[in-house]
A tleap script that builds the chain and sets N, CA, C and O, in Angstrom:
source leaprc.protein.ff14SB
mol = sequence {
  NMET THR ILE LYS ASN LYS ILE LYS ASN MET
  LYS LYS LEU LEU ILE ILE CYS GLY LEU LEU
  PHE SER VAL VAL ALA PHE ALA SER ALA GLN
  GLY GLN GLY GLY GLN GLY ARG MET GLY GLY
  THR PRO GLU GLU ARG ILE LYS ARG GLN THR
  ASP GLN LEU VAL GLU LYS LEU LYS LEU THR
  ASP GLU GLN LYS GLY LYS ALA ALA VAL VAL
  PHE THR ALA HIE VAL ALA ALA GLN THR LYS
  MET ARG GLU GLU MET GLN ALA GLY GLY GLY
  ASP MET ALA ALA MET ARG GLU LYS MET GLN
  LYS MET ASN THR ASP LEU GLN ALA LYS ILE
  ASN GLU PHE LEU THR ASP ASP GLN LYS LYS
  ALA TYR LYS THR MET LEU ASP GLU GLN LYS
  ALA GLU GLN GLU LYS ARG MET LYS GLU ARG
  ALA ALA ALA GLY ASN GLY CLYS
}
set mol.1.N position { 147.078 80.793 133.724 }
set mol.1.CA position { 145.671 81.107 133.779 }
set mol.1.C position { 145.120 80.579 135.100 }
set mol.1.O position { 145.352 79.432 135.482 }
set mol.2.N position { 144.393 81.439 135.774 }
set mol.2.CA position { 143.857 81.038 137.073 }
set mol.2.C position { 142.515 80.329 136.886 }
set mol.2.O position { 141.928 80.322 135.804 }
set mol.3.N position { 142.071 79.750 137.957 }
set mol.3.CA position { 140.803 79.024 137.918 }
set mol.3.C position { 139.651 79.997 137.653 }
set mol.3.O position { 138.704 79.655 136.945 }
set mol.4.N position { 139.727 81.212 138.220 }
set mol.4.CA position { 138.680 82.203 137.990 }
set mol.4.C position { 138.588 82.539 136.512 }
set mol.4.O position { 137.488 82.647 135.970 }
set mol.5.N position { 139.728 82.707 135.853 }
set mol.5.CA position { 139.722 83.020 134.418 }
set mol.5.C position { 139.156 81.857 133.599 }
set mol.5.O position { 138.422 82.064 132.633 }
set mol.6.N position { 139.505 80.638 133.999 }
set mol.6.CA position { 138.972 79.473 133.281 }
set mol.6.C position { 137.453 79.401 133.409 }
set mol.6.O position { 136.753 79.097 132.444 }
set mol.7.N position { 136.950 79.685 134.614 }
set mol.7.CA position { 135.506 79.664 134.838 }
set mol.7.C position { 134.829 80.759 134.015 }
set mol.7.O position { 133.779 80.519 133.420 }
set mol.8.N position { 135.416 81.960 133.973 }
set mol.8.CA position { 134.865 83.055 133.172 }
set mol.8.C position { 134.824 82.671 131.693 }
set mol.8.O position { 133.826 82.903 131.009 }
set mol.9.N position { 135.907 82.086 131.214 }
set mol.9.CA position { 135.964 81.673 129.809 }
set mol.9.C position { 134.927 80.589 129.509 }
set mol.9.O position { 134.301 80.591 128.449 }
set mol.10.N position { 134.756 79.668 130.455 }
set mol.10.CA position { 133.786 78.603 130.273 }
set mol.10.C position { 132.367 79.175 130.252 }
set mol.10.O position { 131.543 78.729 129.454 }
set mol.11.N position { 132.068 80.142 131.101 }
set mol.11.CA position { 130.761 80.781 131.113 }
set mol.11.C position { 130.506 81.499 129.794 }
set mol.11.O position { 129.417 81.413 129.226 }
set mol.12.N position { 131.522 82.207 129.317 }
set mol.12.CA position { 131.377 82.909 128.031 }
set mol.12.C position { 131.100 81.917 126.909 }
set mol.12.O position { 130.255 82.167 126.050 }
set mol.13.N position { 131.800 80.811 126.916 }
set mol.13.CA position { 131.619 79.797 125.892 }
set mol.13.C position { 130.201 79.207 125.956 }
set mol.13.O position { 129.562 79.004 124.923 }
set mol.14.N position { 129.718 78.936 127.167 }
set mol.14.CA position { 128.359 78.418 127.321 }
set mol.14.C position { 127.315 79.429 126.857 }
set mol.14.O position { 126.327 79.049 126.228 }
set mol.15.N position { 127.515 80.684 127.151 }
set mol.15.CA position { 126.575 81.720 126.715 }
set mol.15.C position { 126.568 81.812 125.186 }
set mol.15.O position { 125.504 81.915 124.575 }
set mol.16.N position { 127.733 81.775 124.579 }
set mol.16.CA position { 127.829 81.829 123.117 }
set mol.16.C position { 127.143 80.615 122.498 }
set mol.16.O position { 126.406 80.747 121.521 }
set mol.17.N position { 127.383 79.439 123.062 }
set mol.17.CA position { 126.731 78.225 122.545 }
set mol.17.C position { 125.213 78.318 122.684 }
set mol.17.O position { 124.477 77.927 121.778 }
set mol.18.N position { 124.754 78.835 123.814 }
set mol.18.CA position { 123.314 79.000 124.027 }
set mol.18.C position { 122.700 79.963 123.030 }
set mol.18.O position { 121.624 79.700 122.493 }
set mol.19.N position { 123.371 81.075 122.779 }
set mol.19.CA position { 122.885 82.042 121.800 }
set mol.19.C position { 122.867 81.442 120.394 }
set mol.19.O position { 121.910 81.629 119.641 }
set mol.20.N position { 123.911 80.736 120.057 }
set mol.20.CA position { 123.984 80.105 118.744 }
set mol.20.C position { 122.851 79.089 118.572 }
set mol.20.O position { 122.206 79.041 117.524 }
set mol.21.N position { 122.619 78.292 119.591 }
set mol.21.CA position { 121.531 77.313 119.541 }
set mol.21.C position { 120.182 78.018 119.378 }
set mol.21.O position { 119.334 77.561 118.613 }
set mol.22.N position { 119.984 79.122 120.091 }
set mol.22.CA position { 118.724 79.867 119.993 }
set mol.22.C position { 118.508 80.410 118.583 }
set mol.22.O position { 117.402 80.336 118.047 }
set mol.23.N position { 119.559 80.953 117.987 }
set mol.23.CA position { 119.458 81.498 116.640 }
set mol.23.C position { 119.116 80.392 115.643 }
set mol.23.O position { 118.250 80.574 114.788 }
set mol.24.N position { 119.783 79.265 115.748 }
set mol.24.CA position { 119.522 78.147 114.838 }
set mol.24.C position { 118.095 77.628 115.025 }
set mol.24.O position { 117.402 77.354 114.045 }
set mol.25.N position { 117.662 77.494 116.256 }
set mol.25.CA position { 116.307 77.003 116.524 }
set mol.25.C position { 115.270 77.986 115.989 }
set mol.25.O position { 114.267 77.569 115.410 }
set mol.26.N position { 115.499 79.285 116.176 }
set mol.26.CA position { 114.571 80.303 115.682 }
set mol.26.C position { 114.507 80.273 114.158 }
set mol.26.O position { 113.416 80.310 113.589 }
set mol.27.N position { 115.643 80.208 113.497 }
set mol.27.CA position { 115.675 80.181 112.030 }
set mol.27.C position { 114.991 78.935 111.495 }
set mol.27.O position { 114.283 78.994 110.490 }
set mol.28.N position { 115.197 77.823 112.152 }
set mol.28.CA position { 114.567 76.579 111.726 }
set mol.28.C position { 113.054 76.664 111.869 }
set mol.28.O position { 112.320 76.220 110.987 }
set mol.29.N position { 112.591 77.225 112.964 }
set mol.29.CA position { 111.150 77.354 113.182 }
set mol.29.C position { 110.536 78.285 112.145 }
set mol.29.O position { 109.417 78.041 111.695 }
set mol.30.N position { 111.237 79.341 111.757 }
set mol.30.CA position { 110.729 80.255 110.745 }
set mol.30.C position { 110.575 79.556 109.404 }
set mol.30.O position { 109.597 79.793 108.695 }
set mol.31.N position { 111.501 78.717 109.054 }
set mol.31.CA position { 111.474 78.025 107.777 }
set mol.31.C position { 110.346 77.007 107.677 }
set mol.31.O position { 109.885 76.708 106.575 }
set mol.32.N position { 109.898 76.474 108.796 }
set mol.32.CA position { 108.866 75.449 108.790 }
set mol.32.C position { 107.477 76.006 109.033 }
set mol.32.O position { 106.512 75.245 109.108 }
set mol.33.N position { 107.356 77.317 109.156 }
set mol.33.CA position { 106.091 77.939 109.520 }
set mol.33.C position { 104.906 77.518 108.690 }
set mol.33.O position { 103.843 77.248 109.248 }
set mol.34.N position { 105.045 77.450 107.361 }
set mol.34.CA position { 103.903 77.115 106.536 }
set mol.34.C position { 104.199 75.972 105.602 }
set mol.34.O position { 103.612 75.888 104.523 }
set mol.35.N position { 105.080 75.106 105.983 }
set mol.35.CA position { 105.493 73.974 105.156 }
set mol.35.C position { 105.991 74.447 103.809 }
set mol.35.O position { 105.482 74.021 102.772 }
set mol.36.N position { 106.970 75.316 103.810 }
set mol.36.CA position { 107.577 75.738 102.561 }
set mol.36.C position { 106.929 76.985 101.995 }
set mol.36.O position { 106.107 77.633 102.643 }
set mol.37.N position { 107.313 77.302 100.784 }
set mol.37.CA position { 106.879 78.530 100.149 }
set mol.37.C position { 105.395 78.527 99.802 }
set mol.37.O position { 104.778 79.590 99.742 }
set mol.38.N position { 104.832 77.396 99.580 }
set mol.38.CA position { 103.455 77.346 99.127 }
set mol.38.C position { 102.465 77.629 100.256 }
set mol.38.O position { 101.280 77.836 99.999 }
set mol.39.N position { 102.930 77.640 101.479 }
set mol.39.CA position { 102.092 78.082 102.573 }
set mol.39.C position { 101.106 77.076 103.114 }
set mol.39.O position { 99.908 77.356 103.153 }
set mol.40.N position { 101.568 75.924 103.528 }
set mol.40.CA position { 100.701 74.992 104.224 }
set mol.40.C position { 100.532 73.668 103.511 }
set mol.40.O position { 101.145 73.392 102.480 }
set mol.41.N position { 99.682 72.875 104.101 }
set mol.41.CA position { 99.384 71.564 103.531 }
set mol.41.C position { 98.528 71.754 102.279 }
set mol.41.O position { 97.968 72.831 102.076 }
set mol.42.N position { 98.420 70.732 101.444 }
set mol.42.CA position { 97.552 70.855 100.268 }
set mol.42.C position { 96.119 71.250 100.640 }
set mol.42.O position { 95.505 72.069 99.956 }
set mol.43.N position { 95.589 70.677 101.708 }
set mol.43.CA position { 94.227 70.993 102.127 }
set mol.43.C position { 94.103 72.460 102.533 }
set mol.43.O position { 93.107 73.113 102.221 }
set mol.44.N position { 95.117 72.974 103.229 }
set mol.44.CA position { 95.097 74.381 103.638 }
set mol.44.C position { 95.161 75.304 102.424 }
set mol.44.O position { 94.474 76.324 102.377 }
set mol.45.N position { 95.994 74.940 101.436 }
set mol.45.CA position { 96.100 75.768 100.225 }
set mol.45.C position { 94.783 75.770 99.456 }
set mol.45.O position { 94.347 76.815 98.974 }
set mol.46.N position { 94.146 74.599 99.340 }
set mol.46.CA position { 92.864 74.505 98.635 }
set mol.46.C position { 91.823 75.380 99.327 }
set mol.46.O position { 91.095 76.127 98.674 }
set mol.47.N position { 91.760 75.279 100.647 }
set mol.47.CA position { 90.792 76.079 101.402 }
set mol.47.C position { 91.079 77.565 101.247 }
set mol.47.O position { 90.160 78.354 101.032 }
set mol.48.N position { 92.346 77.954 101.355 }
set mol.48.CA position { 92.712 79.362 101.247 }
set mol.48.C position { 92.380 79.911 99.858 }
set mol.48.O position { 91.844 81.013 99.738 }
set mol.49.N position { 92.696 79.148 98.814 }
set mol.49.CA position { 92.417 79.601 97.453 }
set mol.49.C position { 90.907 79.704 97.216 }
set mol.49.O position { 90.435 80.674 96.624 }
set mol.50.N position { 90.162 78.713 97.675 }
set mol.50.CA position { 88.704 78.737 97.512 }
set mol.50.C position { 88.101 79.908 98.282 }
set mol.50.O position { 87.264 80.638 97.752 }
set mol.51.N position { 88.523 80.086 99.522 }
set mol.51.CA position { 88.004 81.185 100.344 }
set mol.51.C position { 88.317 82.540 99.716 }
set mol.51.O position { 87.505 83.462 99.784 }
set mol.52.N position { 89.489 82.658 99.108 }
set mol.52.CA position { 89.857 83.910 98.461 }
set mol.52.C position { 88.895 84.225 97.310 }
set mol.52.O position { 88.458 85.365 97.157 }
set mol.53.N position { 88.571 83.214 96.506 }
set mol.53.CA position { 87.626 83.430 95.411 }
set mol.53.C position { 86.235 83.758 95.944 }
set mol.53.O position { 85.559 84.640 95.412 }
set mol.54.N position { 85.805 83.059 96.984 }
set mol.54.CA position { 84.492 83.317 97.566 }
set mol.54.C position { 84.413 84.773 98.022 }
set mol.54.O position { 83.423 85.460 97.769 }
set mol.55.N position { 85.464 85.234 98.694 }
set mol.55.CA position { 85.477 86.594 99.225 }
set mol.55.C position { 85.544 87.642 98.110 }
set mol.55.O position { 84.765 88.596 98.098 }
set mol.56.N position { 86.472 87.459 97.184 }
set mol.56.CA position { 86.705 88.493 96.164 }
set mol.56.C position { 85.670 88.477 95.048 }
set mol.56.O position { 85.347 89.523 94.484 }
set mol.57.N position { 85.144 87.286 94.722 }
set mol.57.CA position { 84.243 87.174 93.577 }
set mol.57.C position { 82.793 86.912 93.985 }
set mol.57.O position { 81.907 86.833 93.134 }
set mol.58.N position { 82.559 86.777 95.291 }
set mol.58.CA position { 81.212 86.509 95.791 }
set mol.58.C position { 80.606 85.264 95.129 }
set mol.58.O position { 79.521 85.316 94.550 }
set mol.59.N position { 81.329 84.154 95.227 }
set mol.59.CA position { 80.871 82.906 94.625 }
set mol.59.C position { 79.617 82.385 95.324 }
set mol.59.O position { 79.423 82.587 96.523 }
set mol.60.N position { 78.774 81.712 94.546 }
set mol.60.CA position { 77.623 81.000 95.124 }
set mol.60.C position { 78.136 79.705 95.745 }
set mol.60.O position { 79.296 79.339 95.559 }
set mol.61.N position { 77.283 79.026 96.471 }
set mol.61.CA position { 77.672 77.739 97.068 }
set mol.61.C position { 78.047 76.732 95.982 }
set mol.61.O position { 78.998 75.966 96.137 }
set mol.62.N position { 77.294 76.737 94.887 }
set mol.62.CA position { 77.591 75.813 93.787 }
set mol.62.C position { 78.962 76.131 93.177 }
set mol.62.O position { 79.754 75.230 92.902 }
set mol.63.N position { 79.228 77.417 92.973 }
set mol.63.CA position { 80.522 77.818 92.419 }
set mol.63.C position { 81.656 77.491 93.389 }
set mol.63.O position { 82.744 77.101 92.966 }
set mol.64.N position { 81.405 77.646 94.670 }
set mol.64.CA position { 82.416 77.328 95.676 }
set mol.64.C position { 82.794 75.856 95.590 }
set mol.64.O position { 83.974 75.515 95.664 }
set mol.65.N position { 81.813 74.987 95.436 }
set mol.65.CA position { 82.084 73.556 95.298 }
set mol.65.C position { 82.901 73.255 94.049 }
set mol.65.O position { 83.827 72.446 94.085 }
set mol.66.N position { 82.553 73.910 92.946 }
set mol.66.CA position { 83.302 73.717 91.702 }
set mol.66.C position { 84.739 74.215 91.850 }
set mol.66.O position { 85.675 73.578 91.368 }
set mol.67.N position { 84.907 75.352 92.515 }
set mol.67.CA position { 86.257 75.899 92.729 }
set mol.67.C position { 87.103 74.937 93.556 }
set mol.67.O position { 88.275 74.715 93.253 }
set mol.68.N position { 86.508 74.370 94.596 }
set mol.68.CA position { 87.246 73.432 95.443 }
set mol.68.C position { 87.700 72.211 94.644 }
set mol.68.O position { 88.816 71.727 94.830 }
set mol.69.N position { 86.834 71.711 93.752 }
set mol.69.CA position { 87.197 70.561 92.923 }
set mol.69.C position { 88.359 70.921 91.990 }
set mol.69.O position { 89.311 70.153 91.848 }
set mol.70.N position { 88.271 72.099 91.358 }
set mol.70.CA position { 89.331 72.544 90.435 }
set mol.70.C position { 90.645 72.717 91.186 }
set mol.70.O position { 91.691 72.273 90.714 }
set mol.71.N position { 90.601 73.360 92.353 }
set mol.71.CA position { 91.833 73.575 93.125 }
set mol.71.C position { 92.407 72.261 93.640 }
set mol.71.O position { 93.626 72.106 93.707 }
set mol.72.N position { 91.550 71.317 94.003 }
set mol.72.CA position { 92.029 70.014 94.479 }
set mol.72.C position { 92.827 69.311 93.388 }
set mol.72.O position { 93.909 68.784 93.646 }
set mol.73.N position { 92.296 69.305 92.177 }
set mol.73.CA position { 93.002 68.677 91.059 }
set mol.73.C position { 94.304 69.410 90.761 }
set mol.73.O position { 95.324 68.782 90.477 }
set mol.74.N position { 94.271 70.723 90.826 }
set mol.74.CA position { 95.463 71.528 90.537 }
set mol.74.C position { 96.568 71.276 91.560 }
set mol.74.O position { 97.727 71.077 91.198 }
set mol.75.N position { 96.200 71.286 92.829 }
set mol.75.CA position { 97.193 71.076 93.891 }
set mol.75.C position { 97.774 69.668 93.793 }
set mol.75.O position { 98.970 69.480 94.016 }
set mol.76.N position { 96.949 68.683 93.466 }
set mol.76.CA position { 97.447 67.306 93.305 }
set mol.76.C position { 98.463 67.240 92.166 }
set mol.76.O position { 99.501 66.592 92.298 }
set mol.77.N position { 98.172 67.904 91.057 }
set mol.77.CA position { 99.104 67.908 89.927 }
set mol.77.C position { 100.398 68.639 90.282 }
set mol.77.O position { 101.484 68.199 89.904 }
set mol.78.N position { 100.286 69.745 91.001 }
set mol.78.CA position { 101.478 70.478 91.444 }
set mol.78.C position { 102.342 69.619 92.357 }
set mol.78.O position { 103.564 69.577 92.213 }
set mol.79.N position { 101.709 68.946 93.281 }
set mol.79.CA position { 102.434 68.098 94.229 }
set mol.79.C position { 103.170 66.984 93.487 }
set mol.79.O position { 104.333 66.703 93.776 }
set mol.80.N position { 102.498 66.360 92.541 }
set mol.80.CA position { 103.114 65.292 91.754 }
set mol.80.C position { 104.322 65.823 90.984 }
set mol.80.O position { 105.377 65.190 90.963 }
set mol.81.N position { 104.166 66.977 90.357 }
set mol.81.CA position { 105.266 67.554 89.592 }
set mol.81.C position { 106.450 67.893 90.499 }
set mol.81.O position { 107.605 67.659 90.143 }
set mol.82.N position { 106.152 68.439 91.656 }
set mol.82.CA position { 107.217 68.805 92.599 }
set mol.82.C position { 107.968 67.562 93.067 }
set mol.82.O position { 109.194 67.578 93.180 }
set mol.83.N position { 107.240 66.497 93.335 }
set mol.83.CA position { 107.876 65.249 93.761 }
set mol.83.C position { 108.763 64.678 92.661 }
set mol.83.O position { 109.861 64.192 92.932 }
set mol.84.N position { 108.287 64.737 91.419 }
set mol.84.CA position { 109.090 64.265 90.289 }
set mol.84.C position { 110.370 65.080 90.163 }
set mol.84.O position { 111.444 64.533 89.914 }
set mol.85.N position { 110.247 66.379 90.336 }
set mol.85.CA position { 111.409 67.258 90.210 }
set mol.85.C position { 112.416 66.961 91.326 }
set mol.85.O position { 113.622 66.908 91.083 }
set mol.86.N position { 111.917 66.770 92.532 }
set mol.86.CA position { 112.814 66.497 93.658 }
set mol.86.C position { 113.494 65.148 93.518 }
set mol.86.O position { 114.586 64.941 94.047 }
set mol.87.N position { 112.851 64.228 92.807 }
set mol.87.CA position { 113.443 62.908 92.584 }
set mol.87.C position { 114.436 62.931 91.420 }
set mol.87.O position { 115.002 61.902 91.051 }
set mol.88.N position { 114.634 64.108 90.855 }
set mol.88.CA position { 115.595 64.241 89.764 }
set mol.88.C position { 114.976 63.964 88.407 }
set mol.88.O position { 115.656 63.487 87.499 }
set mol.89.N position { 113.699 64.255 88.262 }
set mol.89.CA position { 113.013 63.921 87.031 }
set mol.89.C position { 112.850 65.049 86.042 }
set mol.89.O position { 111.800 65.126 85.405 }
set mol.90.N position { 113.826 65.937 85.870 }
set mol.90.CA position { 113.675 66.962 84.845 }
set mol.90.C position { 114.417 68.235 85.164 }
set mol.90.O position { 114.986 68.402 86.243 }
set mol.91.N position { 114.396 69.136 84.185 }
set mol.91.CA position { 115.100 70.401 84.371 }
set mol.91.C position { 114.118 71.498 84.770 }
set mol.91.O position { 112.910 71.373 84.572 }
set mol.92.N position { 114.661 72.568 85.333 }
set mol.92.CA position { 113.838 73.659 85.839 }
set mol.92.C position { 113.066 74.370 84.733 }
set mol.92.O position { 111.918 74.761 84.945 }
set mol.93.N position { 113.663 74.546 83.567 }
set mol.93.CA position { 112.983 75.249 82.482 }
set mol.93.C position { 111.731 74.491 82.053 }
set mol.93.O position { 110.681 75.094 81.830 }
set mol.94.N position { 111.844 73.176 81.939 }
set mol.94.CA position { 110.689 72.364 81.556 }
set mol.94.C position { 109.626 72.414 82.648 }
set mol.94.O position { 108.434 72.487 82.349 }
set mol.95.N position { 110.043 72.375 83.896 }
set mol.95.CA position { 109.085 72.428 85.002 }
set mol.95.C position { 108.371 73.777 85.014 }
set mol.95.O position { 107.157 73.834 85.212 }
set mol.96.N position { 109.112 74.857 84.805 }
set mol.96.CA position { 108.518 76.196 84.795 }
set mol.96.C position { 107.470 76.303 83.680 }
set mol.96.O position { 106.381 76.838 83.888 }
set mol.97.N position { 107.815 75.788 82.498 }
set mol.97.CA position { 106.895 75.832 81.365 }
set mol.97.C position { 105.632 75.019 81.663 }
set mol.97.O position { 104.518 75.456 81.373 }
set mol.98.N position { 105.819 73.847 82.239 }
set mol.98.CA position { 104.682 72.987 82.576 }
set mol.98.C position { 103.803 73.653 83.636 }
set mol.98.O position { 102.576 73.586 83.565 }
set mol.99.N position { 104.439 74.294 84.619 }
set mol.99.CA position { 103.704 74.977 85.680 }
set mol.99.C position { 102.892 76.149 85.112 }
set mol.99.O position { 101.757 76.379 85.529 }
set mol.100.N position { 103.471 76.879 84.170 }
set mol.100.CA position { 102.744 77.991 83.553 }
set mol.100.C position { 101.517 77.481 82.803 }
set mol.100.O position { 100.451 78.093 82.857 }
set mol.101.N position { 101.673 76.359 82.105 }
set mol.101.CA position { 100.536 75.777 81.389 }
set mol.101.C position { 99.464 75.320 82.381 }
set mol.101.O position { 98.271 75.507 82.143 }
set mol.102.N position { 99.894 74.725 83.488 }
set mol.102.CA position { 98.940 74.292 84.505 }
set mol.102.C position { 98.162 75.489 85.061 }
set mol.102.O position { 96.955 75.398 85.286 }
set mol.103.N position { 98.854 76.604 85.281 }
set mol.103.CA position { 98.197 77.796 85.813 }
set mol.103.C position { 97.213 78.379 84.797 }
set mol.103.O position { 96.127 78.828 85.164 }
set mol.104.N position { 97.596 78.369 83.524 }
set mol.104.CA position { 96.691 78.839 82.469 }
set mol.104.C position { 95.444 77.955 82.410 }
set mol.104.O position { 94.325 78.455 82.289 }
set mol.105.N position { 95.645 76.641 82.496 }
set mol.105.CA position { 94.520 75.708 82.499 }
set mol.105.C position { 93.622 75.930 83.721 }
set mol.105.O position { 92.397 75.877 83.614 }
set mol.106.N position { 94.232 76.176 84.865 }
set mol.106.CA position { 93.475 76.437 86.086 }
set mol.106.C position { 92.586 77.659 85.904 }
set mol.106.O position { 91.399 77.629 86.231 }
set mol.107.N position { 93.164 78.727 85.383 }
set mol.107.CA position { 92.392 79.955 85.179 }
set mol.107.C position { 91.237 79.734 84.210 }
set mol.107.O position { 90.143 80.259 84.418 }
set mol.108.N position { 91.472 78.957 83.148 }
set mol.108.CA position { 90.411 78.662 82.176 }
set mol.108.C position { 89.285 77.861 82.834 }
set mol.108.O position { 88.109 78.127 82.586 }
set mol.109.N position { 89.638 76.890 83.665 }
set mol.109.CA position { 88.620 76.071 84.331 }
set mol.109.C position { 87.795 76.904 85.307 }
set mol.109.O position { 86.588 76.703 85.440 }
set mol.110.N position { 88.446 77.827 85.980 }
set mol.110.CA position { 87.719 78.694 86.914 }
set mol.110.C position { 86.782 79.617 86.133 }
set mol.110.O position { 85.637 79.825 86.536 }
set mol.111.N position { 87.263 80.166 85.024 }
set mol.111.CA position { 86.431 81.058 84.213 }
set mol.111.C position { 85.186 80.369 83.682 }
set mol.111.O position { 84.187 81.034 83.407 }
set mol.112.N position { 85.224 79.046 83.531 }
set mol.112.CA position { 84.080 78.307 82.989 }
set mol.112.C position { 82.825 78.457 83.840 }
set mol.112.O position { 81.717 78.437 83.303 }
set mol.113.N position { 82.973 78.607 85.155 }
set mol.113.CA position { 81.780 78.674 86.006 }
set mol.113.C position { 81.520 80.057 86.594 }
set mol.113.O position { 80.667 80.210 87.468 }
set mol.114.N position { 82.255 81.068 86.118 }
set mol.114.CA position { 82.054 82.434 86.605 }
set mol.114.C position { 81.079 83.194 85.708 }
set mol.114.O position { 80.969 82.922 84.512 }
set mol.115.N position { 80.378 84.149 86.311 }
set mol.115.CA position { 79.546 85.062 85.528 }
set mol.115.C position { 80.463 86.083 84.859 }
set mol.115.O position { 81.652 86.143 85.172 }
set mol.116.N position { 79.928 86.878 83.954 }
set mol.116.CA position { 80.739 87.886 83.258 }
set mol.116.C position { 81.353 88.886 84.235 }
set mol.116.O position { 82.525 89.241 84.104 }
set mol.117.N position { 80.569 89.342 85.214 }
set mol.117.CA position { 81.097 90.283 86.210 }
set mol.117.C position { 82.196 89.635 87.051 }
set mol.117.O position { 83.205 90.267 87.362 }
set mol.118.N position { 81.990 88.376 87.411 }
set mol.118.CA position { 82.996 87.663 88.193 }
set mol.118.C position { 84.273 87.462 87.383 }
set mol.118.O position { 85.371 87.531 87.936 }
set mol.119.N position { 84.141 87.214 86.082 }
set mol.119.CA position { 85.322 87.058 85.226 }
set mol.119.C position { 86.158 88.328 85.221 }
set mol.119.O position { 87.387 88.267 85.272 }
set mol.120.N position { 85.502 89.467 85.161 }
set mol.120.CA position { 86.223 90.756 85.192 }
set mol.120.C position { 86.951 90.922 86.525 }
set mol.120.O position { 88.117 91.313 86.563 }
set mol.121.N position { 86.253 90.621 87.609 }
set mol.121.CA position { 86.857 90.737 88.939 }
set mol.121.C position { 88.004 89.740 89.093 }
set mol.121.O position { 89.016 90.054 89.720 }
set mol.122.N position { 87.855 88.544 88.528 }
set mol.122.CA position { 88.902 87.517 88.597 }
set mol.122.C position { 90.142 87.979 87.835 }
set mol.122.O position { 91.264 87.813 88.314 }
set mol.123.N position { 89.942 88.556 86.658 }
set mol.123.CA position { 91.078 89.061 85.878 }
set mol.123.C position { 91.791 90.162 86.647 }
set mol.123.O position { 93.021 90.196 86.683 }
set mol.124.N position { 91.040 91.051 87.256 }
set mol.124.CA position { 91.634 92.122 88.070 }
set mol.124.C position { 92.435 91.529 89.228 }
set mol.124.O position { 93.543 91.979 89.520 }
set mol.125.N position { 91.870 90.523 89.879 }
set mol.125.CA position { 92.556 89.873 90.999 }
set mol.125.C position { 93.863 89.240 90.527 }
set mol.125.O position { 94.890 89.376 91.191 }
set mol.126.N position { 93.834 88.548 89.385 }
set mol.126.CA position { 95.042 87.918 88.850 }
set mol.126.C position { 96.089 88.957 88.475 }
set mol.126.O position { 97.280 88.761 88.717 }
set mol.127.N position { 95.642 90.064 87.883 }
set mol.127.CA position { 96.573 91.142 87.516 }
set mol.127.C position { 97.238 91.732 88.753 }
set mol.127.O position { 98.436 92.017 88.742 }
set mol.128.N position { 96.463 91.914 89.820 }
set mol.128.CA position { 97.017 92.436 91.076 }
set mol.128.C position { 98.034 91.461 91.666 }
set mol.128.O position { 99.090 91.872 92.144 }
set mol.129.N position { 97.709 90.161 91.630 }
set mol.129.CA position { 98.629 89.150 92.152 }
set mol.129.C position { 99.925 89.134 91.344 }
set mol.129.O position { 101.013 89.015 91.908 }
set mol.130.N position { 99.806 89.253 90.031 }
set mol.130.CA position { 100.990 89.253 89.180 }
set mol.130.C position { 101.862 90.466 89.468 }
set mol.130.O position { 103.084 90.346 89.548 }
set mol.131.N position { 101.242 91.633 89.624 }
set mol.131.CA position { 101.993 92.851 89.931 }
set mol.131.C position { 102.704 92.720 91.282 }
set mol.131.O position { 103.852 93.139 91.427 }
set mol.132.N position { 102.020 92.139 92.260 }
set mol.132.CA position { 102.615 91.943 93.588 }
set mol.132.C position { 103.792 90.969 93.516 }
set mol.132.O position { 104.819 91.178 94.163 }
set mol.133.N position { 103.636 89.905 92.726 }
set mol.133.CA position { 104.714 88.926 92.571 }
set mol.133.C position { 105.925 89.570 91.899 }
set mol.133.O position { 107.059 89.347 92.324 }
set mol.134.N position { 105.698 90.359 90.864 }
set mol.134.CA position { 106.804 91.037 90.174 }
set mol.134.C position { 107.509 92.006 91.112 }
set mol.134.O position { 108.733 92.135 91.071 }
set mol.135.N position { 106.739 92.689 91.962 }
set mol.135.CA position { 107.316 93.615 92.937 }
set mol.135.C position { 108.230 92.866 93.908 }
set mol.135.O position { 109.338 93.313 94.202 }
set mol.136.N position { 107.741 91.703 94.409 }
set mol.136.CA position { 108.565 90.909 95.331 }
set mol.136.C position { 109.840 90.415 94.657 }
set mol.136.O position { 110.907 90.402 95.270 }
set mol.137.N position { 109.727 90.011 93.401 }
set mol.137.CA position { 110.901 89.516 92.679 }
set mol.137.C position { 111.937 90.633 92.504 }
set mol.137.O position { 113.137 90.396 92.636 }
set mol.138.N position { 111.466 91.847 92.206 }
set mol.138.CA position { 112.381 92.985 92.060 }
set mol.138.C position { 113.059 93.304 93.383 }
set mol.138.O position { 114.252 93.605 93.428 }
set mol.139.N position { 112.279 93.235 94.467 }
set mol.139.CA position { 112.843 93.502 95.794 }
set mol.139.C position { 113.899 92.465 96.153 }
set mol.139.O position { 114.946 92.803 96.704 }
set mol.140.N position { 113.623 91.204 95.842 }
set mol.140.CA position { 114.609 90.146 96.121 }
set mol.140.C position { 115.865 90.349 95.287 }
set mol.140.O position { 116.981 90.191 95.780 }
set mol.141.N position { 115.673 90.703 94.012 }
set mol.141.CA position { 116.832 90.927 93.141 }
set mol.141.C position { 117.652 92.099 93.654 }
set mol.141.O position { 118.881 92.040 93.662 }
set mol.142.N position { 116.987 93.155 94.079 }
set mol.142.CA position { 117.685 94.328 94.604 }
set mol.142.C position { 118.420 93.982 95.897 }
set mol.142.O position { 119.545 94.434 96.112 }
set mol.143.N position { 117.793 93.187 96.753 }
set mol.143.CA position { 118.437 92.778 98.001 }
set mol.143.C position { 119.631 91.888 97.720 }
set mol.143.O position { 120.652 91.976 98.402 }
set mol.144.N position { 119.505 91.027 96.711 }
set mol.144.CA position { 120.606 90.138 96.341 }
set mol.144.C position { 121.776 90.883 95.747 }
set mol.144.O position { 122.929 90.511 95.966 }
set mol.145.N position { 121.491 91.943 94.990 }
set mol.145.CA position { 122.564 92.739 94.379 }
set mol.145.C position { 123.220 93.666 95.375 }
set mol.145.O position { 124.355 94.096 95.173 }
set mol.146.N position { 122.519 93.976 96.446 }
set mol.146.CA position { 123.055 94.894 97.446 }
set mol.146.C position { 124.011 94.253 98.410 }
set mol.146.O position { 124.618 94.948 99.225 }
set mol.147.N position { 124.170 92.934 98.347 }
set mol.147.CA position { 125.034 92.234 99.301 }
set mol.147.C position { 126.482 92.371 98.928 }
set mol.147.O position { 127.351 91.843 99.622 }
savepdb mol mol.pdb
quit
C-alpha cells in the first residue's frame, strides 16, 4: 500500500467519522427538543394547556386563573408519579390506571368552573384529542409492523 492510498483511506475514515458524529448529534438534539414526550418544562405545559383552554373555550380571566391552578396541581402530581416510576416504584399497568384516574379528575375539576356552552366545547375538544391520539397510535403500530 502506498502512502497516497493510506492518505485516501485516512480521509475516507475521517469523513465517515464526521458524518457519524453529525448524525448522532442531530438525533440527540431532536430527542431533547421539548424535554421528552410531554413537551417542555412543567411551567411550559401549564401555560400551553391553559392557553389552549382560553383559546378554544373563551375563558374569562377568573376561569383562566382557576385553570392554571388546576393544571399546576395536575402537572405536579404527574411529575411525582413519573419520578416514582423511574425510581422503580411500581408497574406500568398500575401507573396507567392511576394516570387515567388523574385525567378523569382533571376533567371534572375543569368542568366545575365552565359554563354549559363551554362544557360542550370542552367535551368536543377532548373527543378530538382522543381521536387524534388513537390515530397516532394506529400509525405507530402500523409503522412498527411494517419493519
